[in-house]
C-alpha positions in Angstrom: 5.9 42.8 79.1 2.4 41.4 78.6 -0.9 43.1 78.2 -4.5 41.7 78.1 -7.9 42.9 77.1 -10.8 43.4 79.4 -11.8 39.7 79.3 -8.4 38.6 80.5 -7.2 37.2 77.1 -3.7 37.8 76.0 -3.5 40.5 73.3 0.2 41.0 73.0 3.4 39.5 74.4 6.8 41.1 74.2 9.5 39.6 76.4 12.6 39.2 74.1 14.7 42.3 73.4 15.7 42.7 69.8 19.1 44.3 70.3 21.1 41.1 70.9 20.1 39.7 67.5 21.9 42.4 65.4 24.9 42.3 67.8 25.1 38.5 67.4 24.9 38.9 63.6 27.7 41.5 63.7 29.9 39.0 65.6 29.2 36.3 63.1 30.0 38.7 60.3 33.3 39.8 61.9 34.4 36.1 62.2 33.4 35.5 58.5 35.2 38.7 57.2 38.4 37.8 59.1 38.7 34.6 57.2 36.8 32.4 59.7 38.6 32.7 63.0 39.0 35.6 65.5 40.0 36.4 69.1 37.6 38.2 71.5 39.7 41.4 71.3 39.6 41.3 67.5 35.9 40.8 67.4 35.4 43.7 69.9 37.5 45.9 67.7 35.7 44.9 64.5 32.2 45.3 65.9 33.0 48.3 68.2 31.3 46.4 71.0 32.6 46.4 74.6 34.7 43.2 75.4 32.3 42.4 78.2 29.3 42.5 75.8 31.2 40.4 73.2 32.2 37.9 75.9 28.6 37.5 77.1 27.2 37.1 73.7 29.9 34.6 72.6 29.1 32.5 75.7 25.4 32.4 74.8 26.2 31.7 71.1 28.4 28.8 72.1 25.5 27.3 74.0 23.5 27.3 70.7 26.3 25.9 68.6 26.7 29.2 66.7 30.4 29.6 67.6 33.1 27.3 68.8 36.0 28.3 70.9 39.5 26.9 70.3 42.0 28.4 72.8 41.7 32.2 72.5 40.0 32.0 69.1 36.4 31.7 68.0 35.0 30.3 64.7 31.6 29.6 63.3 29.9 26.6 65.0 28.0 23.7 63.4 24.7 25.5 63.6 26.0 28.3 61.4 28.1 26.1 59.1 25.0 24.0 58.4 23.2 27.0 56.9 26.0 27.3 54.3 25.7 23.7 53.1 23.3 22.5 50.4 19.8 23.4 51.4 18.8 19.8 51.9 19.8 16.2 51.3 17.1 16.3 48.6 18.9 19.2 46.9 22.2 17.2 46.8 20.4 14.1 45.5 18.9 16.0 42.7 22.2 17.5 41.8 23.8 14.0 41.8 21.1 12.6 39.5 21.0 15.6 37.2 24.8 16.1 36.7 25.7 12.4 36.2 25.2 12.5 32.4 27.4 15.5 32.1 30.2 13.9 34.1 30.0 10.8 32.0 30.2 13.0 28.8 33.4 14.6 30.0 34.9 11.2 30.7 34.0 9.8 27.3 35.3 12.9 25.5 38.6 13.3 27.4 39.3 10.0 29.1 40.0 11.9 32.4 38.9 10.9 35.8 35.9 13.1 36.7 34.4 13.8 40.1 31.7 15.7 42.0 32.9 16.3 45.6 31.4 17.9 48.7 33.1 18.8 52.0 32.7 16.2 54.7 34.6 17.2 57.9 38.2 17.7 56.8 38.0 15.6 53.6 36.3 15.7 50.3 33.6 13.2 49.8 33.3 12.3 46.1 29.6 11.5 45.6 30.4 10.8 42.0 33.7 9.5 40.6 33.8 8.4 36.9 36.9 6.7 35.6 38.3 3.9 33.4 40.1 0.8 34.5 43.5 2.6 34.3 42.4 4.9 37.1 41.3 2.2 39.6 44.2 2.5 42.0 44.0 6.3 42.0 40.3 6.3 42.5 40.7 3.9 45.5 43.2 6.3 47.0 40.9 9.3 46.4 37.9 7.6 47.9 39.8 6.5 51.0 41.7 9.7 51.8 41.2 13.0 50.1 42.2 15.8 52.5 40.9 19.2 51.8 44.3 20.8 51.2 45.6 17.9 49.2 43.2 18.0 46.3 42.1 20.5 43.7 38.4 20.0 44.7 39.2 20.5 48.4 41.1 23.7 47.8 38.3 25.1 45.8 35.8 24.3 48.6 38.1 26.0 51.2 38.7 29.0 49.0 35.0 29.9 48.9 34.2 28.9 52.5 36.3 30.7 55.1 34.6 28.7 57.9 35.7 25.4 56.3 39.2 26.7 55.8 39.4 27.8 59.5 38.2 24.4 60.7 40.8 22.7 58.6 43.5 25.0 60.0 42.5 24.0 63.5 42.4 20.3 62.5 45.8 20.5 60.8 47.4 22.3 63.7 48.4 25.4 61.8 49.5 28.3 64.0 48.2 31.2 61.9 51.3 32.3 60.0 49.2 34.6 57.9 47.0 36.9 60.0 44.5 37.3 57.1 44.4 33.6 56.3 42.1 32.3 59.0 44.9 30.4 60.7 46.3 28.9 57.5 50.0 29.1 56.5 50.8 32.0 54.2 51.5 29.9 51.1 48.1 28.2 51.4 46.3 31.4 52.1 47.9 33.0 49.0 46.8 30.0 46.9 43.2 30.2 48.1 43.1 33.9 47.2 44.3 33.1 43.7 41.7 30.3 43.4 38.9 32.8 44.4 40.2 35.3 41.8 40.3 32.7 39.0 37.5 30.4 40.2 39.5 27.4 39.3 42.1 25.3 41.1 45.0 23.4 39.4 46.8 20.9 41.6 50.0 19.4 40.1 50.9 17.5 43.3 48.8 14.4 42.8 50.8 11.0 42.9 51.8 9.2 39.7 52.6 12.4 37.7 48.9 13.3 37.6 47.5 16.8 37.4 44.0 17.9 38.5 41.6 20.9 38.0 38.5 21.8 39.9 35.8 24.6 39.9 33.2 25.5 42.5 29.4 24.9 42.1 27.4 27.8 43.6 23.8 27.5 44.7 21.2 30.3 44.3 22.6 32.1 47.4 26.1 32.2 46.0 27.4 29.5 48.4 29.9 27.0 47.0 28.2 23.7 47.8 30.2 21.3 45.7 33.3 21.0 43.4 33.6 19.5 39.9 37.0 18.1 39.2 39.0 16.2 36.5 42.4 14.5 36.7 44.7 12.9 34.2 48.4 12.1 33.6 50.4 15.2 33.0 51.5 14.0 29.5 47.8 14.0 28.3 46.3 16.7 30.5 45.1 19.7 28.6 44.4 22.5 31.0 42.3 24.6 28.5 40.2 21.6 27.6 39.8 20.6 31.3 38.8 24.2 32.3 36.2 24.6 29.5 34.6 21.2 30.2 34.4 22.0 33.9 32.9 25.5 33.3 30.2 24.1 30.9 29.3 21.4 33.4 29.3 23.9 36.3 26.6 25.9 34.4 24.5 22.7 34.1 25.0 22.0 37.9 24.0 25.5 38.9 20.9 25.3 36.6 19.9 22.1 38.3 20.2 23.9 41.7 18.1 26.8 40.5 15.5 24.5 39.2 15.5 22.6 42.5 14.6 25.8 44.3 11.9 26.7 41.8 10.5 23.1 42.1 10.5 23.4 45.9 8.7 26.7 45.7 6.0 25.4 43.4 5.6 22.3 45.7 5.2 24.5 48.7 2.6 26.7 46.8 0.6 23.7 45.6 1.0 21.7 48.8 2.3 18.6 46.8 5.7 17.1 47.4 8.3 17.2 44.6 9.5 13.8 43.4 
């Protein structure tokens, strides 16, 4: 409705009902809580909304990129997934610059291959990879092909991002053997739950008798935006040393992200851009 004052000027406009917003949020929450993928019937049951209402809202949300349909299942769309990624390219750039000395320090102390990775589609994009000449062939393989489920860093990222895990399940053609695993096979769903519990991933399946470990990096909202990882031959790999080094570096990374938010806030308040 619209109303105007005596001079014909608009005083108030109210044309958009508010109820669809909480209903849409409840649908997105139901998809998230399920592990990242749901059918229309399951969403209706979880939200206690009529199927006709859910169907109509899902159709509208598809149009805005909020959900994506794959067969009879729905998952979060690009518009929603984008909100869970690092707040800005600038944020990631600051993390890359700030964390590099710590990654180099781990490499010099341990001799391990050290990396900072982020999810990019269905692979891990290592924005930093520190290694010696003995790791050249391994580093080349990692940079060319590092599937999410095939690396310690990728499994950490999937463990703390149900939407990412669900998208990978669709990409890999999994048929949802585990109903609570977002379409993932039971063995992988179980492993991701264990990673969430311990907040560390150990992957002994790398080629060349190598073993790797990874931990998540959380931003101020509690979203896992990156993974720190190390890898070395099994004969020299010390899991306790690797874990403690990663945990210390993670604290540094998360401090950088907190400072980035604080710097952006100060910049917005002063009206001056942050370098």
